N, CA, C and O atoms as CSV, one atom per row, in Angstrom:
chain,resi,resn,atom,element,x,y,z
A,1,UNK,N,N,0.828,-1.183,0.017
A,1,UNK,CA,C,-0.020,0.003,-0.020
A,1,UNK,C,C,0.885,1.232,-0.019
A,1,UNK,O,O,1.794,1.304,0.808
A,2,UNK,N,N,0.672,2.216,-0.927
A,2,UNK,CA,C,1.536,3.351,-0.978
A,2,UNK,C,C,1.108,4.461,-0.031
A,2,UNK,O,O,0.060,4.380,0.609
A,3,UNK,N,N,1.901,5.457,0.045
A,3,UNK,CA,C,1.695,6.602,0.994
A,3,UNK,C,C,0.298,7.209,0.785
A,3,UNK,O,O,-0.425,7.393,1.764
A,4,UNK,N,N,-0.101,7.522,-0.438
A,4,UNK,CA,C,-1.377,8.186,-0.698
A,4,UNK,C,C,-2.548,7.298,-0.258
A,4,UNK,O,O,-3.465,7.799,0.392
A,5,UNK,N,N,-2.552,6.004,-0.586
A,5,UNK,CA,C,-3.606,5.143,-0.243
A,5,UNK,C,C,-3.715,4.955,1.271
A,5,UNK,O,O,-4.815,4.781,1.797
A,6,UNK,N,N,-2.560,4.991,1.985
A,6,UNK,CA,C,-2.624,4.833,3.441
A,6,UNK,C,C,-3.170,6.155,4.052
A,6,UNK,O,O,-3.979,6.084,4.978
A,7,UNK,N,N,-2.781,7.297,3.596
A,7,UNK,CA,C,-3.203,8.517,4.154
A,7,UNK,C,C,-4.640,8.823,3.922
A,7,UNK,O,O,-5.295,9.387,4.799
A,8,UNK,N,N,-5.176,8.468,2.753
A,8,UNK,CA,C,-6.563,8.719,2.393
A,8,UNK,C,C,-7.324,7.482,2.245
A,8,UNK,O,O,-8.131,7.383,1.321
A,9,UNK,N,N,-7.136,6.514,3.087
A,9,UNK,CA,C,-7.761,5.196,2.919
A,9,UNK,C,C,-9.226,5.261,3.133
A,9,UNK,O,O,-9.932,4.456,2.526
A,10,UNK,N,N,-9.776,6.160,3.956
A,10,UNK,CA,C,-11.167,6.272,4.143
A,10,UNK,C,C,-11.700,7.500,3.474
A,10,UNK,O,O,-11.397,8.616,3.895
A,11,UNK,N,N,-12.488,7.323,2.439
A,11,UNK,CA,C,-13.142,8.443,1.779
A,11,UNK,C,C,-14.428,8.737,2.449
A,11,UNK,O,O,-15.189,7.835,2.798
A,12,UNK,N,N,-14.678,10.011,2.634
A,12,UNK,CA,C,-16.003,10.329,3.189
A,12,UNK,C,C,-16.831,10.836,2.005
A,12,UNK,O,O,-16.332,11.009,0.894
A,13,UNK,N,N,-18.114,11.067,2.289
A,13,UNK,CA,C,-18.999,11.685,1.296
A,13,UNK,C,C,-18.445,13.025,0.942
A,13,UNK,O,O,-17.513,13.494,1.596
A,14,UNK,N,N,-18.994,13.680,-0.095
A,14,UNK,CA,C,-18.542,15.005,-0.424
A,14,UNK,C,C,-18.792,15.924,0.736
A,14,UNK,O,O,-19.953,16.177,1.059
A,15,UNK,N,N,-17.777,16.436,1.377
A,15,UNK,CA,C,-17.901,17.242,2.549
A,15,UNK,C,C,-17.800,18.747,2.234
A,15,UNK,O,O,-17.702,19.570,3.144
A,16,UNK,N,N,-17.826,19.099,0.920
A,16,UNK,CA,C,-17.537,20.469,0.605
A,16,UNK,C,C,-18.548,21.450,1.172
A,16,UNK,O,O,-18.206,22.620,1.347
A,17,UNK,N,N,-19.811,21.026,1.476
A,17,UNK,CA,C,-20.821,21.917,2.015
A,17,UNK,C,C,-20.921,21.732,3.564
A,17,UNK,O,O,-21.755,22.385,4.191
A,18,UNK,N,N,-20.111,20.882,4.170
A,18,UNK,CA,C,-20.182,20.627,5.594
A,18,UNK,C,C,-19.562,21.751,6.405
A,18,UNK,O,O,-18.794,22.566,5.893
A,19,UNK,N,N,-19.919,21.773,7.697
A,19,UNK,CA,C,-19.302,22.724,8.592
A,19,UNK,C,C,-17.919,22.186,8.990
A,19,UNK,O,O,-17.616,21.023,8.724
A,20,UNK,N,N,-17.100,22.994,9.606
A,20,UNK,CA,C,-15.798,22.535,10.023
A,20,UNK,C,C,-15.939,21.471,11.160
A,20,UNK,O,O,-16.705,21.658,12.105
A,21,UNK,N,N,-15.229,20.431,11.043
A,21,UNK,CA,C,-15.259,19.292,11.944
A,21,UNK,C,C,-14.713,19.669,13.323
A,21,UNK,O,O,-13.785,20.473,13.411
A,22,UNK,N,N,-15.265,19.111,14.389
A,22,UNK,CA,C,-14.779,19.367,15.742
A,22,UNK,C,C,-13.401,18.886,16.009
A,22,UNK,O,O,-12.767,19.330,16.966
A,23,UNK,N,N,-12.889,17.955,15.165
A,23,UNK,CA,C,-11.523,17.433,15.290
A,23,UNK,C,C,-10.547,18.259,14.490
A,23,UNK,O,O,-9.441,17.797,14.207
A,24,UNK,N,N,-10.917,19.452,14.120
A,24,UNK,CA,C,-9.996,20.345,13.458
A,24,UNK,C,C,-9.847,21.559,14.366
A,24,UNK,O,O,-10.798,22.302,14.612
A,25,UNK,N,N,-8.622,21.736,14.857
A,25,UNK,CA,C,-8.363,22.690,15.978
A,25,UNK,C,C,-7.164,23.619,15.675
A,25,UNK,O,O,-6.401,23.443,14.724
A,26,UNK,N,N,-7.074,24.595,16.546
A,26,UNK,CA,C,-5.946,25.536,16.473
A,26,UNK,C,C,-4.757,24.892,17.209
A,26,UNK,O,O,-4.908,24.413,18.333
A,27,UNK,N,N,-3.601,24.884,16.585
A,27,UNK,CA,C,-2.381,24.391,17.196
A,27,UNK,C,C,-1.267,25.359,17.031
A,27,UNK,O,O,-1.246,26.130,16.072
A,28,UNK,N,N,-0.345,25.339,17.936
A,28,UNK,CA,C,0.830,26.148,17.878
A,28,UNK,C,C,2.060,25.286,17.551
A,28,UNK,O,O,2.294,24.251,18.174
A,29,UNK,N,N,2.837,25.743,16.560
A,29,UNK,CA,C,4.054,24.947,16.198
A,29,UNK,C,C,5.060,25.157,17.298
A,29,UNK,O,O,5.397,26.287,17.651
A,30,UNK,N,N,5.548,24.027,17.850
A,30,UNK,CA,C,6.544,24.048,18.929
A,30,UNK,C,C,7.953,23.758,18.441
A,30,UNK,O,O,8.948,24.303,18.921
A,31,UNK,N,N,7.978,22.856,17.449
A,31,UNK,CA,C,9.320,22.420,16.905
A,31,UNK,C,C,9.103,21.721,15.609
A,31,UNK,O,O,8.049,21.124,15.389
A,32,UNK,N,N,10.094,21.781,14.729
A,32,UNK,CA,C,10.060,20.955,13.534
A,32,UNK,C,C,11.504,20.657,13.116
A,32,UNK,O,O,12.448,21.372,13.451
A,33,UNK,N,N,11.615,19.566,12.370
A,33,UNK,CA,C,12.961,19.183,11.833
A,33,UNK,C,C,12.706,18.437,10.521
A,33,UNK,O,O,11.594,17.990,10.239
A,34,UNK,N,N,13.735,18.325,9.760
A,34,UNK,CA,C,13.662,17.614,8.484
A,34,UNK,C,C,13.318,16.132,8.747
A,34,UNK,O,O,13.841,15.507,9.670
A,35,UNK,N,N,12.432,15.602,7.910
A,35,UNK,CA,C,12.120,14.175,8.046
A,35,UNK,C,C,13.363,13.346,7.820
A,35,UNK,O,O,14.144,13.667,6.924
A,36,UNK,N,N,13.586,12.285,8.599
A,36,UNK,CA,C,14.791,11.519,8.431
A,36,UNK,C,C,14.882,10.765,7.171
A,36,UNK,O,O,15.981,10.386,6.767
A,37,UNK,N,N,13.719,10.504,6.477
A,37,UNK,CA,C,13.736,9.711,5.276
A,37,UNK,C,C,13.192,10.417,4.038
A,37,UNK,O,O,12.896,9.785,3.024
A,38,UNK,N,N,13.069,11.715,4.139
A,38,UNK,CA,C,12.510,12.475,2.976
A,38,UNK,C,C,13.042,13.905,2.967
A,38,UNK,O,O,13.020,14.591,3.989
A,39,UNK,N,N,13.514,14.342,1.819
A,39,UNK,CA,C,14.079,15.687,1.742
A,39,UNK,C,C,13.048,16.791,1.828
A,39,UNK,O,O,13.345,17.878,2.323
A,40,UNK,N,N,11.842,16.531,1.353
A,40,UNK,CA,C,10.830,17.589,1.298
A,40,UNK,C,C,9.786,17.532,2.382
A,40,UNK,O,O,8.783,18.240,2.285
A,41,UNK,N,N,9.967,16.723,3.415
A,41,UNK,CA,C,9.007,16.611,4.446
A,41,UNK,C,C,9.596,17.153,5.783
A,41,UNK,O,O,10.810,17.160,5.986
A,42,UNK,N,N,8.718,17.588,6.651
A,42,UNK,CA,C,9.087,18.005,7.995
A,42,UNK,C,C,8.426,17.140,8.973
A,42,UNK,O,O,7.340,16.638,8.681
A,43,UNK,N,N,8.995,16.909,10.143
A,43,UNK,CA,C,8.360,16.270,11.273
A,43,UNK,C,C,8.128,17.394,12.286
A,43,UNK,O,O,9.060,18.079,12.707
A,44,UNK,N,N,6.811,17.567,12.678
A,44,UNK,CA,C,6.454,18.719,13.439
A,44,UNK,C,C,5.895,18.301,14.828
A,44,UNK,O,O,5.258,17.255,14.951
A,45,UNK,N,N,6.134,19.105,15.834
A,45,UNK,CA,C,5.585,18.980,17.204
A,45,UNK,C,C,4.725,20.200,17.386
A,45,UNK,O,O,5.159,21.333,17.174
A,46,UNK,N,N,3.436,19.936,17.801
A,46,UNK,CA,C,2.462,21.035,17.984
A,46,UNK,C,C,1.860,20.930,19.380
A,46,UNK,O,O,1.855,19.856,19.980
A,47,UNK,N,N,1.361,22.030,19.886
A,47,UNK,CA,C,0.605,22.144,21.104
A,47,UNK,C,C,-0.823,22.453,20.756
A,47,UNK,O,O,-1.113,23.319,19.930
A,48,UNK,N,N,-1.741,21.702,21.425
A,48,UNK,CA,C,-3.168,22.066,21.342
A,48,UNK,C,C,-3.736,22.424,22.685
A,48,UNK,O,O,-4.898,22.166,22.997
A,49,UNK,N,N,-2.850,23.046,23.488
A,49,UNK,CA,C,-3.279,23.556,24.761
A,49,UNK,C,C,-3.051,22.518,25.877
A,49,UNK,O,O,-2.082,22.619,26.629
A,50,UNK,N,N,-3.932,21.540,25.978
A,50,UNK,CA,C,-3.773,20.571,27.096
A,50,UNK,C,C,-2.828,19.465,26.820
A,50,UNK,O,O,-2.490,18.697,27.722
A,51,UNK,N,N,-2.372,19.351,25.567
A,51,UNK,CA,C,-1.356,18.320,25.256
A,51,UNK,C,C,-0.648,18.715,23.977
A,51,UNK,O,O,-1.026,19.617,23.230
A,52,UNK,N,N,0.457,17.919,23.792
A,52,UNK,CA,C,1.255,18.052,22.625
A,52,UNK,C,C,0.921,16.989,21.638
A,52,UNK,O,O,0.612,15.862,22.028
A,53,UNK,N,N,0.971,17.306,20.353
A,53,UNK,CA,C,0.714,16.327,19.273
A,53,UNK,C,C,1.961,16.184,18.471
A,53,UNK,O,O,2.431,17.148,17.867
A,54,UNK,N,N,2.515,14.988,18.453
A,54,UNK,CA,C,3.732,14.760,17.659
A,54,UNK,C,C,3.839,13.263,17.422
A,54,UNK,O,O,3.271,12.474,18.177
A,55,UNK,N,N,4.530,12.881,16.425
A,55,UNK,CA,C,4.941,13.682,15.298
A,55,UNK,C,C,3.790,13.874,14.303
A,55,UNK,O,O,2.889,13.047,14.163
A,56,UNK,N,N,3.881,14.986,13.644
A,56,UNK,CA,C,2.921,15.250,12.475
A,56,UNK,C,C,3.834,15.504,11.268
A,56,UNK,O,O,4.649,16.425,11.298
A,57,UNK,N,N,3.707,14.699,10.209
A,57,UNK,CA,C,4.499,14.879,9.046
A,57,UNK,C,C,3.838,15.860,8.124
A,57,UNK,O,O,2.630,15.778,7.902
A,58,UNK,N,N,4.577,16.768,7.589
A,58,UNK,CA,C,4.045,17.837,6.756
A,58,UNK,C,C,4.998,18.172,5.615
A,58,UNK,O,O,6.212,18.244,5.803
A,59,UNK,N,N,4.419,18.381,4.409
A,59,UNK,CA,C,5.211,18.724,3.241
A,59,UNK,C,C,5.330,20.163,2.960
A,59,UNK,O,O,6.089,20.559,2.075
A,60,UNK,N,N,4.626,20.959,3.664
A,60,UNK,CA,C,4.703,22.490,3.463
A,60,UNK,C,C,5.838,23.031,4.281
A,60,UNK,O,O,6.302,22.401,5.231
A,61,UNK,N,N,6.283,24.213,3.899
A,61,UNK,CA,C,7.376,24.855,4.573
A,61,UNK,C,C,7.159,26.392,4.901
A,61,UNK,O,O,8.076,27.136,5.247
A,62,UNK,N,N,5.888,26.764,4.757
A,62,UNK,CA,C,5.537,28.149,4.946
A,62,UNK,C,C,5.076,28.556,6.381
A,62,UNK,O,O,4.319,29.508,6.574
A,63,UNK,N,N,5.573,27.789,7.353
A,63,UNK,CA,C,5.276,28.143,8.780
A,63,UNK,C,C,6.525,28.026,9.621
A,63,UNK,O,O,7.482,27.344,9.254
A,64,UNK,N,N,6.502,28.698,10.749
A,64,UNK,CA,C,7.657,28.754,11.662
A,64,UNK,C,C,7.235,28.407,13.089
A,64,UNK,O,O,6.044,28.350,13.394
A,65,UNK,N,N,8.197,28.180,13.940
A,65,UNK,CA,C,7.943,27.942,15.330
A,65,UNK,C,C,7.165,29.135,15.893
A,65,UNK,O,O,7.496,30.291,15.629
A,66,UNK,N,N,6.160,28.839,16.647
A,66,UNK,CA,C,5.262,29.867,17.228
A,66,UNK,C,C,4.071,30.215,16.427
A,66,UNK,O,O,3.148,30.843,16.944
A,67,UNK,N,N,4.041,29.829,15.151
A,67,UNK,CA,C,2.896,30.076,14.319
A,67,UNK,C,C,1.690,29.287,14.790
A,67,UNK,O,O,1.841,28.159,15.259
A,68,UNK,N,N,0.537,29.833,14.681
A,68,UNK,CA,C,-0.713,29.135,14.943
A,68,UNK,C,C,-1.202,28.631,13.614
A,68,UNK,O,O,-1.302,29.382,12.644
A,69,UNK,N,N,-1.517,27.299,13.575
A,69,UNK,CA,C,-1.923,26.663,12.353
A,69,UNK,C,C,-3.176,25.813,12.605
A,69,UNK,O,O,-3.600,25.680,13.753
A,70,UNK,N,N,-3.763,25.248,11.575
A,70,UNK,CA,C,-4.913,24.366,11.668
A,70,UNK,C,C,-4.494,22.932,11.687
A,70,UNK,O,O,-3.851,22.472,10.744
A,71,UNK,N,N,-4.826,22.214,12.709
A,71,UNK,CA,C,-4.483,20.813,12.879
A,71,UNK,C,C,-5.701,19.948,12.813
A,71,UNK,O,O,-6.637,20.140,13.589
A,72,UNK,N,N,-5.719,18.984,11.893
A,72,UNK,CA,C,-6.796,17.950,11.846
A,72,UNK,C,C,-6.255,16.723,12.574
A,72,UNK,O,O,-5.177,16.197,12.295
A,73,UNK,N,N,-7.095,16.306,13.537
A,73,UNK,CA,C,-6.684,15.133,14.280
A,73,UNK,C,C,-7.307,13.885,13.674
A,73,UNK,O,O,-8.269,14.009,12.917
A,74,UNK,N,N,-6.817,12.709,13.963
A,74,UNK,CA,C,-7.382,11.475,13.327
A,74,UNK,C,C,-8.888,11.437,13.650
A,74,UNK,O,O,-9.339,11.693,14.766
A,75,UNK,N,N,-9.651,11.086,12.544
A,75,UNK,CA,C,-11.120,11.062,12.660
A,75,UNK,C,C,-11.742,12.290,12.090
A,75,UNK,O,O,-12.959,12.340,11.912
A,76,UNK,N,N,-10.949,13.286,11.795
A,76,UNK,CA,C,-11.528,14.532,11.220
A,76,UNK,C,C,-12.019,14.338,9.773
A,76,UNK,O,O,-11.403,13.607,8.998
A,77,UNK,N,N,-13.047,14.950,9.446
A,77,UNK,CA,C,-13.545,14.971,8.056
A,77,UNK,C,C,-12.863,16.148,7.352
A,77,UNK,O,O,-13.078,17.305,7.716
A,78,UNK,N,N,-12.070,15.857,6.378
A,78,UNK,CA,C,-11.337,16.888,5.571
A,78,UNK,C,C,-12.210,17.096,4.262
A,78,UNK,O,O,-12.399,16.170,3.472
A,79,UNK,N,N,-12.698,18.294,4.093
A,79,UNK,CA,C,-13.603,18.520,2.980
A,79,UNK,C,C,-13.119,18.241,1.540
A,79,UNK,O,O,-13.876,17.762,0.697
A,80,UNK,N,N,-11.829,18.558,1.287
A,80,UNK,CA,C,-11.283,18.344,-0.100
A,80,UNK,C,C,-9.881,17.725,-0.035
A,80,UNK,O,O,-9.144,17.950,0.925
A,81,UNK,N,N,-9.532,16.977,-1.018
A,81,UNK,CA,C,-8.258,16.444,-1.171
A,81,UNK,C,C,-7.699,16.785,-2.538
A,81,UNK,O,O,-8.311,16.491,-3.564
A,82,UNK,N,N,-6.489,17.430,-2.542
A,82,UNK,CA,C,-5.872,17.714,-3.831
A,82,UNK,C,C,-5.226,16.488,-4.475
A,82,UNK,O,O,-4.788,16.550,-5.624
A,83,UNK,N,N,-5.163,15.333,-3.711
A,83,UNK,CA,C,-4.666,14.106,-4.238
A,83,UNK,C,C,-5.773,13.300,-4.948
A,83,UNK,O,O,-5.464,12.370,-5.693
A,84,UNK,N,N,-6.952,13.615,-4.748
A,84,UNK,CA,C,-8.108,12.975,-5.438
A,84,UNK,C,C,-8.465,13.715,-6.698
A,84,UNK,O,O,-8.681,14.925,-6.634
A,85,UNK,N,N,-8.543,13.043,-7.878
A,85,UNK,CA,C,-8.839,13.755,-9.078
A,85,UNK,C,C,-10.210,14.493,-9.002
A,85,UNK,O,O,-10.389,15.496,-9.694
A,86,UNK,N,N,-11.133,14.039,-8.213
A,86,UNK,CA,C,-12.444,14.701,-8.065
A,86,UNK,C,C,-12.471,15.595,-6.839
A,86,UNK,O,O,-13.512,16.162,-6.505
A,87,UNK,N,N,-11.310,15.729,-6.150
A,87,UNK,CA,C,-11.172,16.564,-4.963
A,87,UNK,C,C,-12.148,16.199,-3.875
A,87,UNK,O,O,-12.589,17.051,-3.104
A,88,UNK,N,N,-12.491,14.895,-3.818
A,88,UNK,CA,C,-13.461,14.462,-2.795
A,88,UNK,C,C,-12.807,14.492,-1.369
A,88,UNK,O,O,-11.598,14.313,-1.219
A,89,UNK,N,N,-13.626,14.717,-0.383
A,89,UNK,CA,C,-13.170,14.687,0.994
A,89,UNK,C,C,-12.835,13.348,1.516
A,89,UNK,O,O,-13.080,12.351,0.837
A,90,UNK,N,N,-12.287,13.264,2.688
A,90,UNK,CA,C,-11.888,12.009,3.282
A,90,UNK,C,C,-11.894,12.152,4.824
A,90,UNK,O,O,-11.934,13.255,5.369
A,91,UNK,N,N,-11.853,11.005,5.482
A,91,UNK,CA,C,-11.710,10.926,6.924
A,91,UNK,C,C,-10.258,10.681,7.231
A,91,UNK,O,O,-9.688,9.686,6.782
A,92,UNK,N,N,-9.640,11.582,7.998
A,92,UNK,CA,C,-8.202,11.428,8.304
A,92,UNK,C,C,-7.952,10.295,9.223
A,92,UNK,O,O,-8.681,10.123,10.200
A,93,UNK,N,N,-6.938,9.501,8.952
A,93,UNK,CA,C,-6.453,8.435,9.840
A,93,UNK,C,C,-4.997,8.667,10.098
A,93,UNK,O,O,-4.350,9.397,9.347
A,94,UNK,N,N,-4.470,8.088,11.106
A,94,UNK,CA,C,-3.022,8.072,11.313
A,94,UNK,C,C,-2.461,7.358,10.127
A,94,UNK,O,O,-3.076,6.441,9.582
A,95,UNK,N,N,-1.250,7.795,9.717
A,95,UNK,CA,C,-0.579,7.214,8.570
A,95,UNK,C,C,0.940,7.153,8.776
A,95,UNK,O,O,1.519,8.125,9.261
A,96,UNK,N,N,1.593,6.062,8.430
A,96,UNK,CA,C,3.032,6.092,8.487
A,96,UNK,C,C,3.545,6.567,7.165
A,96,UNK,O,O,3.278,5.993,6.110
A,97,UNK,N,N,4.318,7.676,7.261
A,97,UNK,CA,C,4.834,8.327,6.086
A,97,UNK,C,C,6.340,8.263,6.117
A,97,UNK,O,O,7.003,8.925,6.916
A,98,UNK,N,N,6.861,7.442,5.220
A,98,UNK,CA,C,8.307,7.286,5.156
A,98,UNK,C,C,8.897,6.796,6.566
A,98,UNK,O,O,9.996,7.195,6.950
A,99,UNK,N,N,8.156,5.964,7.272
A,99,UNK,CA,C,8.722,5.402,8.504
A,99,UNK,C,C,8.298,6.170,9.699
A,99,UNK,O,O,8.632,5.726,10.798
A,100,UNK,N,N,7.583,7.304,9.628
A,100,UNK,CA,C,7.146,8.057,10.797
A,100,UNK,C,C,5.600,8.095,10.806
A,100,UNK,O,O,4.953,8.473,9.829
A,101,UNK,N,N,5.046,7.679,11.968
A,101,UNK,CA,C,3.554,7.664,12.025
A,101,UNK,C,C,3.091,9.071,12.394
A,101,UNK,O,O,3.360,9.572,13.486
A,102,UNK,N,N,2.405,9.673,11.474
A,102,UNK,CA,C,1.904,11.022,11.639
A,102,UNK,C,C,0.617,10.940,12.487
A,102,UNK,O,O,-0.243,10.089,12.255
A,103,UNK,N,N,0.511,11.852,13.477
A,103,UNK,CA,C,-0.648,11.863,14.419
A,103,UNK,C,C,-1.683,12.906,13.999
A,103,UNK,O,O,-2.591,13.207,14.775
A,104,UNK,N,N,-1.572,13.456,12.810
A,104,UNK,CA,C,-2.522,14.446,12.366
A,104,UNK,C,C,-2.089,15.064,11.060
A,104,UNK,O,O,-1.169,14.559,10.417
A,105,UNK,N,N,-2.737,16.162,10.643
A,105,UNK,CA,C,-2.473,16.791,9.403
A,105,UNK,C,C,-2.572,18.290,9.581
A,105,UNK,O,O,-3.603,18.745,10.076
A,106,UNK,N,N,-1.554,19.124,9.208
A,106,UNK,CA,C,-1.663,20.525,9.251
A,106,UNK,C,C,-2.309,20.895,7.895
A,106,UNK,O,O,-1.868,20.456,6.832
A,107,UNK,N,N,-3.376,21.723,7.980
A,107,UNK,CA,C,-4.252,21.946,6.879
A,107,UNK,C,C,-3.956,23.236,6.046
A,107,UNK,O,O,-3.390,24.207,6.548
A,108,UNK,N,N,-4.354,23.192,4.801
A,108,UNK,CA,C,-4.381,24.301,3.859
A,108,UNK,C,C,-5.772,24.823,3.711
A,108,UNK,O,O,-6.715,24.136,4.104
A,109,UNK,N,N,-5.964,26.027,3.153
A,109,UNK,CA,C,-7.268,26.570,2.851
A,109,UNK,C,C,-8.025,25.638,1.883
A,109,UNK,O,O,-9.216,25.381,2.059
A,110,UNK,N,N,-7.319,25.147,0.873
A,110,UNK,CA,C,-7.937,24.256,-0.099
A,110,UNK,C,C,-8.529,23.018,0.576
A,110,UNK,O,O,-9.664,22.645,0.282
A,111,UNK,N,N,-7.812,22.406,1.435
A,111,UNK,CA,C,-8.286,21.175,2.066
A,111,UNK,C,C,-9.518,21.428,2.933
A,111,UNK,O,O,-10.336,20.528,3.120
A,112,UNK,N,N,-9.658,22.647,3.464
A,112,UNK,CA,C,-10.823,23.007,4.282
A,112,UNK,C,C,-11.909,23.639,3.504
A,112,UNK,O,O,-12.881,24.140,4.070
A,113,UNK,N,N,-11.763,23.627,2.182
A,113,UNK,CA,C,-12.768,24.218,1.287
A,113,UNK,C,C,-12.931,25.748,1.521
A,113,UNK,O,O,-14.024,26.304,1.419
A,114,UNK,N,N,-11.811,26.375,1.833
A,114,UNK,CA,C,-11.853,27.786,2.126
A,114,UNK,C,C,-11.020,28.627,1.068
A,114,UNK,O,O,-10.906,29.850,1.157
A,115,UNK,N,N,-10.488,27.919,0.130
A,115,UNK,CA,C,-9.615,28.588,-0.901
A,115,UNK,C,C,-9.647,27.865,-2.152
A,115,UNK,O,O,-10.103,26.724,-2.230
A,116,UNK,N,N,-9.160,28.523,-3.159
A,116,UNK,CA,C,-9.051,27.865,-4.534
A,116,UNK,C,C,-7.957,26.793,-4.569
A,116,UNK,O,O,-7.103,26.711,-3.687
A,117,UNK,N,N,-8.019,25.989,-5.612
A,117,UNK,CA,C,-7.035,24.872,-5.776
A,117,UNK,C,C,-5.611,25.403,-5.753
A,117,UNK,O,O,-4.701,24.727,-5.272
A,118,UNK,N,N,-5.410,26.628,-6.278
A,118,UNK,CA,C,-4.046,27.195,-6.269
A,118,UNK,C,C,-3.486,27.419,-4.901
A,118,UNK,O,O,-2.276,27.608,-4.771
A,119,UNK,N,N,-4.299,27.410,-3.863
A,119,UNK,CA,C,-3.847,27.613,-2.461
A,119,UNK,C,C,-3.404,26.258,-1.828
A,119,UNK,O,O,-2.893,26.247,-0.708
A,120,UNK,N,N,-3.592,25.168,-2.513
A,120,UNK,CA,C,-3.432,23.852,-1.807
A,120,UNK,C,C,-2.059,23.568,-1.138
A,120,UNK,O,O,-2.035,22.857,-0.134
A,121,UNK,N,N,-0.933,24.081,-1.640
A,121,UNK,CA,C,0.316,23.712,-0.970
A,121,UNK,C,C,0.582,24.577,0.311
A,121,UNK,O,O,1.441,24.231,1.122
A,122,UNK,N,N,-0.125,25.640,0.466
A,122,UNK,CA,C,0.177,26.576,1.573
A,122,UNK,C,C,-0.637,26.286,2.814
A,122,UNK,O,O,-1.865,26.223,2.760
A,123,UNK,N,N,0.045,26.110,3.931
A,123,UNK,CA,C,-0.569,25.896,5.205
A,123,UNK,C,C,-1.213,27.163,5.635
A,123,UNK,O,O,-0.635,28.227,5.411
A,124,UNK,N,N,-2.400,27.132,6.253
A,124,UNK,CA,C,-3.069,28.328,6.800
A,124,UNK,C,C,-2.356,28.785,8.057
A,124,UNK,O,O,-2.143,28.009,8.988
A,125,UNK,N,N,-1.991,30.065,8.068
A,125,UNK,CA,C,-1.417,30.652,9.306
A,125,UNK,C,C,-2.506,31.458,9.854
A,125,UNK,O,O,-3.151,32.239,9.155
A,126,UNK,N,N,-2.732,31.258,11.203
A,126,UNK,CA,C,-3.826,31.925,11.888
A,126,UNK,C,C,-3.349,33.161,12.651
A,126,UNK,O,O,-2.148,33.373,12.817
A,127,UNK,N,N,-4.307,33.979,13.117
A,127,UNK,CA,C,-3.995,35.161,13.856
A,127,UNK,C,C,-3.235,34.830,15.134
A,127,UNK,O,O,-3.521,33.807,15.757
A,128,UNK,N,N,-2.308,35.630,15.534
A,128,UNK,CA,C,-1.497,35.325,16.760
A,128,UNK,C,C,-2.318,35.095,18.033
A,128,UNK,O,O,-1.881,34.366,18.923
A,129,UNK,N,N,-3.509,35.713,18.127
A,129,UNK,CA,C,-4.313,35.480,19.272
A,129,UNK,C,C,-5.292,34.342,19.194
A,129,UNK,O,O,-6.116,34.163,20.091
A,130,UNK,N,N,-5.210,33.549,18.107
A,130,UNK,CA,C,-6.096,32.373,18.013
A,130,UNK,C,C,-5.918,31.480,19.186
A,130,UNK,O,O,-4.783,31.183,19.559
A,131,UNK,N,N,-6.998,31.030,19.797
A,131,UNK,CA,C,-6.895,30.211,21.032
A,131,UNK,C,C,-6.375,28.784,20.780
A,131,UNK,O,O,-7.061,27.970,20.161
A,132,UNK,N,N,-5.184,28.496,21.254
A,132,UNK,CA,C,-4.577,27.176,21.086
A,132,UNK,C,C,-5.452,26.105,21.710
A,132,UNK,O,O,-5.823,26.200,22.879
A,133,UNK,N,N,-5.774,25.109,20.947
A,133,UNK,CA,C,-6.663,24.010,21.427
A,133,UNK,C,C,-8.132,24.240,21.082
A,133,UNK,O,O,-8.937,23.310,21.144
A,134,UNK,N,N,-8.492,25.500,20.711
A,134,UNK,CA,C,-9.867,25.796,20.354
A,134,UNK,C,C,-10.234,25.257,18.986
A,134,UNK,O,O,-9.396,24.938,18.144
A,135,UNK,N,N,-11.551,25.178,18.824
A,135,UNK,CA,C,-12.025,24.718,17.529
A,135,UNK,C,C,-11.636,25.781,16.435
A,135,UNK,O,O,-11.693,26.984,16.690
A,136,UNK,N,N,-11.261,25.326,15.272
A,136,UNK,CA,C,-10.935,26.230,14.187
A,136,UNK,C,C,-12.168,26.832,13.571
A,136,UNK,O,O,-13.174,26.147,13.386
A,137,UNK,N,N,-12.099,28.139,13.242
A,137,UNK,CA,C,-13.140,28.792,12.450
A,137,UNK,C,C,-12.469,29.762,11.472
A,137,UNK,O,O,-11.399,30.290,11.776
A,138,UNK,N,N,-13.056,29.998,10.337
A,138,UNK,CA,C,-12.425,30.751,9.283
A,138,UNK,C,C,-12.053,32.181,9.725
A,138,UNK,O,O,-11.141,32.776,9.150
A,139,UNK,N,N,-12.759,32.755,10.762
A,139,UNK,CA,C,-12.426,34.116,11.199
A,139,UNK,C,C,-11.069,34.201,11.948
A,139,UNK,O,O,-10.608,35.295,12.274
A,140,UNK,N,N,-10.455,33.063,12.208
A,140,UNK,CA,C,-9.161,33.054,12.790
A,140,UNK,C,C,-8.018,33.184,11.819
A,140,UNK,O,O,-6.875,33.362,12.240
A,141,UNK,N,N,-8.291,33.099,10.512
A,141,UNK,CA,C,-7.268,33.192,9.531
A,141,UNK,C,C,-6.601,34.610,9.497
A,141,UNK,O,O,-7.284,35.635,9.480
A,142,UNK,N,N,-5.332,34.616,9.490
A,142,UNK,CA,C,-4.585,35.924,9.488
A,142,UNK,C,C,-4.764,36.602,8.196
A,142,UNK,O,O,-4.231,37.692,7.991
């Protein structure tokens, strides 16, 4: 089974008209480093207030330590996938990516159905006062 089929193994119904899932929260980037087995991936440690979530494997590089980002936890309904030809949503599961089990997914506007397809590689950076651990809402976008 390849990386994409593991990561997106559970397809959900078209979620493009759905509200934001409760398992999609505000997280603060605590630390990141280069993935040990992939040049273009990072292994990230995040705080969601009452606990830390790590490791989270991410391919984007447009965030820094201290940034507030959108974190989808396992079980979250992700409205759109840029990996699916029809951009159908999916239910996020833990996935082992190049030997590291990712505990979530840092989201882009595209994946949350909040931006055009051209936005898909960029992680959403939230306002500095976004409440860590709180439920994500679009008004928190910087």
